[in-house]
C-alpha positions in Angstrom: 75.2 -108.8 44.8 74.2 -105.9 47.0 72.3 -105.7 50.2 69.9 -108.4 51.0 66.2 -107.4 50.8 63.3 -109.5 51.9 60.0 -108.6 50.2 57.1 -109.7 52.1 53.8 -109.3 49.8 51.1 -111.8 49.1 50.1 -110.1 45.9 52.1 -112.2 43.1 52.0 -108.9 40.7 53.2 -106.5 43.1 55.9 -108.7 44.5 57.2 -109.3 41.1 57.3 -105.7 40.3 59.4 -104.9 43.4 61.7 -107.8 43.1 62.4 -106.6 39.6 63.2 -103.2 40.5 65.2 -104.1 43.4 67.1 -106.9 41.6 67.9 -104.1 38.8 69.0 -101.5 41.8 71.7 -104.2 42.6 69.9 -105.7 45.6 69.6 -109.5 46.3 65.9 -110.4 46.8 64.2 -113.2 48.9 60.6 -113.4 49.2 57.8 -114.3 51.7 53.9 -114.4 51.4 52.6 -114.9 55.0 53.3 -114.1 58.4 55.1 -117.3 59.4 56.9 -117.6 56.0 58.0 -113.7 56.7 59.4 -114.5 60.3 61.0 -117.6 59.0 62.6 -115.9 55.9 63.8 -113.3 58.4 65.5 -115.6 60.8 67.2 -117.8 58.0 68.5 -114.9 55.6 69.1 -112.3 58.0 68.2 -109.5 55.4 69.6 -105.8 55.5 66.1 -104.4 54.9 62.6 -105.6 54.9 59.8 -104.4 52.4 56.7 -105.4 54.5 53.0 -105.2 53.3 50.4 -104.6 56.1 47.8 -107.0 55.0 48.9 -110.6 54.7 47.6 -114.2 55.2 47.7 -115.5 58.7 47.8 -112.3 60.2 49.4 -108.8 59.4 52.8 -107.1 58.8 52.5 -105.3 62.1 52.7 -108.8 63.6 55.8 -109.4 61.5 57.4 -105.9 62.5 56.7 -106.7 66.0 58.2 -110.2 66.1 61.5 -108.7 64.1 61.6 -105.7 66.6 61.9 -108.0 69.7 65.4 -109.1 68.6 66.7 -107.5 65.6 67.2 -103.8 64.4 66.6 -104.8 60.7 65.4 -101.7 58.8 61.9 -102.1 57.7 59.6 -100.3 55.1 55.8 -100.7 55.4 54.2 -101.0 51.9 50.6 -100.9 52.3 47.3 -99.7 50.6 46.3 -98.1 54.0 46.8 -94.5 53.7 45.1 -93.2 57.2 47.3 -91.5 59.7 46.4 -94.1 62.4 47.7 -97.1 60.5 50.9 -95.0 59.3 51.5 -93.8 63.1 51.0 -97.5 64.8 53.6 -98.9 62.4 56.1 -96.0 63.1 55.5 -96.7 66.8 56.2 -100.3 66.7 59.6 -99.5 64.9 59.1 -99.3 61.1 61.5 -97.0 59.4 59.5 -95.6 56.4 56.1 -96.1 54.9 55.1 -96.4 51.4 51.4 -96.4 50.2 50.1 -98.3 47.3 49.9 -97.5 44.3 53.7 -96.4 44.2 56.5 -95.4 42.0 58.7 -98.8 42.2 61.7 -96.7 41.2 61.0 -94.4 44.5 60.7 -97.6 46.6 64.3 -98.3 45.4 65.7 -95.0 46.2 63.6 -95.0 49.8 65.4 -98.4 50.4 68.9 -97.0 49.7 68.0 -93.9 51.9 67.1 -96.1 54.8 70.0 -98.5 54.5 72.3 -95.5 54.4 71.1 -94.2 57.5 71.2 -97.8 59.3 74.5 -98.3 58.2 75.5 -95.2 59.3 74.1 -96.0 62.7 76.1 -99.3 62.9 79.4 -97.4 63.3 78.1 -96.2 66.7 75.8 -99.0 67.8 75.1 -96.9 71.0 71.6 -96.5 72.9 71.3 -93.7 75.3 68.4 -93.6 78.1 68.7 -90.9 80.5 72.0 -91.4 82.4 72.3 -95.1 80.8 74.7 -95.5 77.9 74.6 -99.3 76.3 77.3 -100.4 73.7 75.6 -103.0 72.0 78.6 -104.4 70.2 81.1 -104.0 73.1 78.3 -105.7 75.3 78.9 -103.2 77.9 76.5 -100.3 80.0 77.5 -97.6 81.9 75.7 -94.9 84.1 76.8 -91.2 83.6 77.6 -89.1 86.5 77.1 -85.1 86.8 80.5 -84.7 85.0 79.9 -87.1 82.3 82.1 -89.7 83.9 81.2 -93.4 83.3 80.3 -95.9 85.9 80.6 -99.5 84.2 77.6 -101.7 85.3 78.6 -105.3 86.2 75.9 -107.2 84.3 75.4 -110.5 83.5 75.1 -111.6 79.7 71.2 -112.2 80.6 71.0 -108.9 82.3 72.4 -107.0 79.6 70.0 -108.7 76.8 67.2 -107.9 79.0 68.5 -104.1 79.7 69.3 -103.7 76.1 66.0 -104.9 74.8 64.2 -102.5 77.0 66.4 -99.6 76.0 65.3 -100.0 72.4 62.0 -98.7 73.5 62.3 -96.6 76.4 58.7 -96.1 78.4 57.3 -99.2 76.9 55.8 -101.9 78.8 57.0 -105.4 78.6 55.7 -108.4 79.6 57.8 -111.0 81.5 57.5 -113.8 78.7 58.9 -111.0 76.3 61.9 -110.2 78.1 62.7 -113.8 78.7 62.3 -114.5 75.1 64.6 -111.6 74.2 67.3 -112.6 76.8 67.1 -116.1 76.6 65.2 -117.6 73.6 66.0 -121.1 74.2 65.7 -121.1 77.9 62.6 -123.4 79.3 62.9 -121.2 82.5 59.6 -119.9 84.0 58.7 -116.2 83.0 59.1 -115.3 86.7 62.7 -115.8 86.7 62.9 -112.3 84.9 61.5 -111.0 88.3 64.9 -112.2 89.6 67.1 -110.7 86.9 65.3 -107.3 87.1 65.5 -107.0 90.9 69.4 -107.5 90.3 69.4 -105.0 87.4 67.5 -102.4 89.4 70.1 -102.7 92.3 73.0 -102.4 90.1 71.5 -99.4 88.3 70.4 -97.7 91.7 74.3 -98.6 92.6 75.9 -97.1 89.8 73.8 -93.9 90.0 71.2 -94.5 87.6 68.5 -94.6 90.0 65.3 -96.6 89.9 65.0 -96.5 86.0 63.4 -99.9 85.8 59.6 -99.9 87.3 57.1 -102.6 87.6 53.8 -102.2 85.5 51.1 -104.0 87.4 49.3 -106.6 85.4 52.1 -106.4 82.4 55.7 -106.5 83.7 58.4 -103.9 83.5 59.3 -100.8 82.0 62.8 -98.6 81.6 61.8 -95.3 82.3 64.4 -92.4 81.6 64.8 -90.1 84.5 
């Protein structure tokens, strides 16, 4: 079998149609019908791509997308009956890779899935995040600051500091809560949210010392954000 696809769709006929075409296209398919089921299936099966409906029992697809984006880079195609620009832009802003409106041509959805996977699999060879002078190599678990000549000054990060920085770098300028940063860096930790303040204080010192300046700034009433300089 080929790539694993998770289809999140509560309408049985649509889910059956998508599954049939995806399997005919050489994909291995798993299915979910609710928000919680989708989140659980994603964690258990680690799919290569998610086809995600917005209207779901127990919440909506954007909630599923947000949960996935907190810790994973899984490509996601939104499949929905909503054709308004606000819904489309909000999904793309949260991190959707593509957007298909019902009614759709299932063969087109298969081709879109292949296109998104090609882009994603091409990116896995790099697996590098760049924010201003900050460069993060995800697979190597190392981060650098670039000087004016493009030379790299490696940041001496702890594993927790690296995970926090990488999580923030995936969505620069976004304000993250302390709870979300703690969940991203140490999901099984029972530490209090405020422990993040200590990690962020050390991160800011290390970034400044390496020449990246004060890239991490506090957001009053929310938490922190990574701001490209």
